[in-house]
C-alpha positions as CSV (number, residue, x, y, z in Angstrom):
1,L,-13.2,100.4,17.5
2,Q,-11.4,102.9,15.3
3,L,-14.7,103.5,13.4
4,V,-16.5,104.1,16.6
5,L,-13.9,106.6,17.9
6,D,-14.0,108.4,14.5
7,E,-17.7,108.7,14.7
8,L,-17.6,110.1,18.3
9,V,-15.1,112.7,17.1
10,H,-17.2,113.7,14.1
11,E,-20.6,113.7,15.8
12,H,-20.1,114.4,19.4
13,A,-16.7,116.0,20.1
14,Q,-18.1,119.6,20.1
15,G,-20.5,118.7,22.9
16,M,-17.7,117.2,25.1
17,T,-15.7,118.9,27.8
18,L,-12.1,119.7,27.2
19,D,-11.0,116.8,29.3
20,G,-13.4,114.5,27.3
21,R,-11.9,115.6,24.0
22,K,-8.4,115.0,25.3
23,L,-9.3,111.5,26.5
24,L,-10.9,110.8,23.1
25,G,-7.7,112.0,21.4
26,H,-5.6,109.7,23.5
27,A,-7.8,106.8,22.7
28,Q,-7.5,107.4,19.0
29,E,-3.8,107.7,19.3
30,S,-3.6,104.4,21.2
31,I,-5.7,102.6,18.6
32,N,-3.6,104.0,15.8
33,L,-0.4,102.8,17.5
34,M,-1.9,99.3,18.1
35,S,-2.9,99.1,14.4
36,I,0.7,99.8,13.3
37,L,2.1,97.3,15.8
38,I,-0.3,94.6,14.6
39,E,0.5,95.2,11.0
40,D,4.3,95.1,11.7
41,V,4.0,91.9,13.8
42,L,2.1,90.3,10.9
43,Q,4.8,91.3,8.5
44,Y,7.5,89.9,10.8
45,S,5.5,86.7,10.9
46,W,5.3,86.6,7.1
47,A,9.0,87.2,6.9
48,T,9.5,83.9,8.8
49,D,7.0,82.0,6.8
50,P,8.8,78.7,5.7
51,N,6.2,77.9,3.1
52,E,6.7,80.8,0.7
53,P,8.3,79.5,-2.5
54,A,11.1,81.2,-4.4
55,K,10.1,82.8,-7.7
56,L,12.0,85.1,-10.2
57,V,11.6,88.6,-8.8
58,D,12.2,91.7,-10.9
59,L,13.5,94.2,-8.4
60,H,12.7,97.1,-10.7
61,Q,9.1,96.1,-11.0
62,S,8.9,95.3,-7.3
63,T,10.3,98.7,-6.3
64,N,7.7,100.4,-8.6
65,T,4.9,98.4,-7.0
66,V,6.1,99.3,-3.5
67,C,6.3,103.0,-4.5
68,E,2.7,102.9,-5.7
69,R,1.6,101.6,-2.4
70,L,3.6,104.4,-0.7
71,H,2.0,107.0,-3.0
72,K,0.4,108.9,-0.1
73,Q,3.6,109.1,1.9
74,I,5.7,110.0,-1.1
75,T,3.2,112.7,-2.3
76,E,2.8,114.3,1.2
77,S,6.6,114.5,1.8
78,G,7.5,115.5,-1.8
79,A,10.0,112.6,-1.8
80,L,12.1,112.0,-4.9
81,I,12.6,108.3,-5.5
82,T,15.2,107.4,-8.2
83,L,16.0,103.9,-9.5
84,G,19.4,102.8,-10.7
85,T,20.2,99.4,-12.1
86,L,18.0,96.7,-10.5
87,H,18.5,93.0,-11.1
88,Q,16.3,90.0,-11.2
89,I,16.7,87.4,-8.4
90,K,15.1,84.2,-7.4
91,A,13.5,85.0,-4.1
92,A,10.3,85.0,-2.0
93,P,8.3,87.8,-3.7
94,R,6.2,88.9,-0.6
95,Q,9.3,89.1,1.5
96,I,11.1,91.2,-1.0
97,D,8.1,93.6,-1.2
98,I,8.1,93.8,2.7
99,L,11.9,94.5,2.6
100,L,11.6,97.3,0.1
101,H,8.5,98.8,1.8
102,H,10.3,99.1,5.1
103,L,13.5,100.5,3.8
104,I,12.0,103.0,1.4
105,S,9.3,104.1,3.9
106,N,12.0,104.6,6.6
107,A,14.1,106.6,4.2
108,I,11.2,109.0,3.7
109,T,10.2,109.1,7.3
110,F,13.5,109.7,9.1
111,Q,14.2,113.2,7.7
112,P,15.1,116.6,9.2
113,E,12.2,119.0,9.3
114,E,11.4,120.7,6.0
115,R,14.0,118.6,4.1
116,I,12.7,116.9,0.9
117,P,13.5,113.2,1.1
118,S,15.7,111.8,-1.7
119,V,15.9,108.0,-2.0
120,H,18.0,106.1,-4.5
121,V,17.4,102.3,-5.0
122,S,19.8,100.2,-7.0
123,S,21.5,96.8,-6.9
124,I,24.9,95.4,-7.8
125,P,26.2,91.8,-8.3
126,G,27.3,90.3,-5.0
127,V,30.7,88.8,-4.3
128,R,29.3,85.3,-3.9
129,P,27.8,83.5,-6.9
130,E,24.1,83.9,-7.3
131,T,23.8,86.9,-5.0
132,I,23.0,90.6,-5.5
133,V,23.4,93.5,-3.2
134,L,20.3,95.7,-2.9
135,R,21.3,99.3,-2.0
136,I,19.0,102.0,-0.6
137,Q,20.6,105.4,-0.1
138,D,18.8,108.4,1.5
139,N,19.6,111.9,2.6
140,G,17.9,111.6,6.1
141,I,18.9,112.3,9.7
142,G,21.4,109.4,9.7
143,I,22.3,107.1,12.6
144,A,25.2,107.5,15.0
145,E,27.8,104.7,14.8
146,E,27.2,103.6,18.4
147,D,23.5,103.0,17.6
148,Q,23.8,101.2,14.3
149,D,23.7,97.6,15.8
150,R,20.7,98.5,18.0
151,V,18.4,99.4,15.1
152,F,18.1,95.8,13.9
153,G,16.8,94.5,17.3
154,L,13.2,93.7,17.9
155,F,11.1,96.7,19.1
156,Q,14.2,98.9,19.1
157,R,13.6,102.6,18.7
158,L,16.0,105.5,18.7
159,H,13.4,108.3,18.7
160,L,10.1,109.2,20.4
161,R,7.0,108.2,18.5
162,D,5.8,111.8,18.6
163,T,8.8,112.7,16.4
164,Y,9.0,109.6,14.2
165,P,6.3,107.0,14.2
166,G,6.8,103.2,14.1
167,S,6.9,100.0,16.1
168,G,10.6,99.2,16.1
169,L,10.0,96.0,14.1
170,G,10.8,97.2,10.5
171,L,14.6,96.7,10.4
172,A,14.4,93.5,12.4
173,T,12.0,92.2,9.8
174,C,14.4,93.3,7.0
175,Q,17.3,91.4,8.8
176,R,15.2,88.3,9.0
177,I,14.3,88.5,5.3
178,A,18.0,88.9,4.4
179,A,18.9,85.9,6.5
180,N,16.1,83.8,4.8
181,H,17.9,84.6,1.5
182,S,21.3,83.4,2.6
183,G,22.4,87.0,3.2
184,S,22.7,89.9,5.5
185,I,21.9,93.6,5.9
186,S,24.5,96.3,6.7
187,L,24.3,100.0,7.4
188,S,26.7,102.8,6.6
189,S,25.7,106.1,8.2
190,A,26.6,109.1,10.4
191,L,24.4,111.6,12.1
192,G,23.1,114.2,9.7
193,E,24.6,112.4,6.7
194,G,21.8,110.0,5.6
195,C,21.9,106.2,5.5
196,L,23.0,103.5,3.1
197,F,21.5,100.1,3.6
198,E,23.0,97.2,1.7
199,V,21.1,94.0,1.7
200,T,22.9,90.9,0.3
201,L,20.4,88.5,-1.2
202,G,21.1,85.0,-2.4
203,P,19.3,81.6,-2.7
204,L,16.2,81.2,-0.5
205,L,17.0,78.8,2.4
206,T,15.2,75.6,2.9
207,Q,12.2,75.5,5.2
208,E,14.3,73.8,8.0
209,K,17.1,76.3,7.8
210,R,14.7,79.3,7.7
211,L,13.1,78.1,10.9
212,S,16.2,77.2,12.8
213,G,19.1,79.1,11.3
214,P,20.6,82.2,12.9
215,V,19.6,85.7,11.9
216,A,22.5,87.2,9.9
217,A,23.9,90.4,11.2
């Protein structure tokens, strides 16, 4: 359907009335939003997949891979991505990639107008044995204290889509991935002062616990 609409715009938009072009534009926007939603729902489903086995994951390599996939967004925004110490951890590789993708992409997206995004990714040993804490720090718009719990809910959005795109599933997915790895995700932020997300990651839970266990806060 997207291809059909694109073809209509390219070949026939000039011959349409103003109202026709507006309707076509609204249809394209709706299809784009639906595509984003479907992709995010699929990622949330993958994040609850009980069959993905744990493997040794190099967080430095995984972050570089995710940044390659985000090349267009990074280039268009001029974002500066810096990496600190990043550990290896036994984890579900696809889930870690999804986690990094959402957190880095959000850090680039939620920025004041005309500010160049700056994102620092690092990790430190966790307090509990066999855990690490993945840290993503940005210089974005920040989140007010009263809204910080809401952002981890399903389909929760703090901003209009016209201002900042998204489905409201990204951070809920990150929370599920952290819980799958015996951990949790936390946020330190204030309006206008950027965000620091800290994700504690430990051993991957068993299939039964991943399906029935509570989502960590």
